[in-house]
N, C-alpha and C positions, 0 to 999 in steps of 0.2 A: 503576372508570373507567379506560379504556385511555389510555396515554400517547400523545399526538400527536407524531409525529416530523416534523421539518422538514429540508429540504436543508441540508447543511453544506458549507463549503468544505474540500475534502480536500487542496488544493494547498499546497505549501510551496516557496518560492523557494530553489533550491539544495539541498544535501544535508540530510537529516533528522538533527538532532543527537542524540547519545546522551543529552544532558540532557533533551530533549523526551520521549524514550522513558521515561527514569527518572521524570520528573514524572508522566507518564500512568499509569505503574504505581503510583506512590506515592499518587496521587489516589484509587485504588480500595481502599486499605487500610481505610477507614472503612465500606465496604459489607460487612457481615459475612454477608450472604446469599450472597455469591459463594464458590464452592468451588474454581473452576478458571479459569485464564486460558490462552489460547493466543496465541502471538505469532509472527508471521512478519516477518523483516527481509530485505528485498531489498537486495543490495549490488552495486555495479558491479564487474564482474570484468575482468581484463586478458586478453581473448581474443586469440588470434593469427588474423588474417585474411590472405588472400592479398595484400591491399593494405597491410597493416601491423598493428601491435599497438594494441589499444584502450587509450587513456589517459583517456578520459572519455566520458560520454554527455550530449548536449544534448537534454533532454526538452521537447516542445511538445505542446499539446493544443488542441482546440476546446473551450475551457473550459465554455461554457454547456451544450453537449451532454454533455460528460463529467460535469458535476455532476448533470445530470438522470439520466444513466445510472447513476452511482454511487448516487444516491438510490433508483432502481428496484432495483438489486442489493441494497442494504441492506435495503429493505423485504421483498424476497423471502426473504432469509436470516433476518431477524427472524420472518417468518411460518412458516418451516420448522423453526427451532431455538428451544428455550427459552432465549434469551440474556438476560442482564441488561444487557450493555453491548457496544458495538462501536465501534471507531475505525479509520479509514482515513486515511493520509497518503501522498501521492505527490508526488515532487519535480517541479518544472518548472525549466528552465534547466540549467546545466552542473553535473554531478556527476562528480567525479573517481573513478578506480579506487580501490576500498577504502572509499568513502563509501556511506552508505545512501540509497536512493532510494524505498523502499516500506516502510511500517510498517502492519501489519494486526494488530489486537488485539481479541480476543473474550473475553467473560467469561460464565460461567454458574454455576448452582448446582452442576453436576457437570462434571467435566473432559471427558467424551466429547463432549458437545454443543459445548463451546467449541472442542475440537480439530477436530471435523468441520466446524463452521461456518467456522472460520478457513481450513481447506484449501479448501473450496468457494469461499469469498470470494476468495481469492488467484487461483484458477483463473478465476473469472468476471471479475475485474479485468483479468487478463492477456489474456483472450480478447475482452472486450466493450467495454472503456473506450477511447474515442478519444484515446489518448495515444501519441505517436510518439517514438522515440529515435534521434537521429542519433549514431552512434558516431564519436567523434573519434579519429583514428589518429596514431601517432607519425611518420607520413610526410607530415603536413599534408593528408592526404586524409580523407574520411569515407565511411561506408556507413550505410544505414538499417537499424536493428535489426529482426530478425525474432523475435517472441516464440515461445518453445518451452516 
C-alpha cells in the first residue's frame, strides 16, 4: 500500500534554528533503512549592492499558492527518486545576515538518490516557489532579491 502524502506547511516565521535542524536529523536515527541524507542550508549573506550592504532579508509569500506549489514539487521529486523522507522549511519575515532561511533535507536508502533529489529540490524551490525577498540595506533602503 502506497503512503498518501498530504500538503505540509513549509513556512517558519523568522530564521530556521539550528535546534530545529538537529532535531530533524535526530528524528531519523531510528529509521535503519536510510543509508544517506543530503542537507542544504540556505543562509542570508551580506552582499554589497550599489544602494548599500545587505543586513537582512524580509521574506514574503503568497502562502496558499506557495504551499500548493511546494506540494507539487515534493510529489514530482518523490516520483522521480527513491526517497524515504523529505523535509522543506523556508523562512517568512525578517532573517538577518548569517541566519538560516532555507532547510532542505532528503533521505534515501542510498546517498546518490538523496543528493540528487536534494539538489533538484533546491533548484526547483528557488525557481518556482512564489516567495519574495526584500533585501534590507544598511542605508535604510531596500531592493528586491533576484534568485540566482
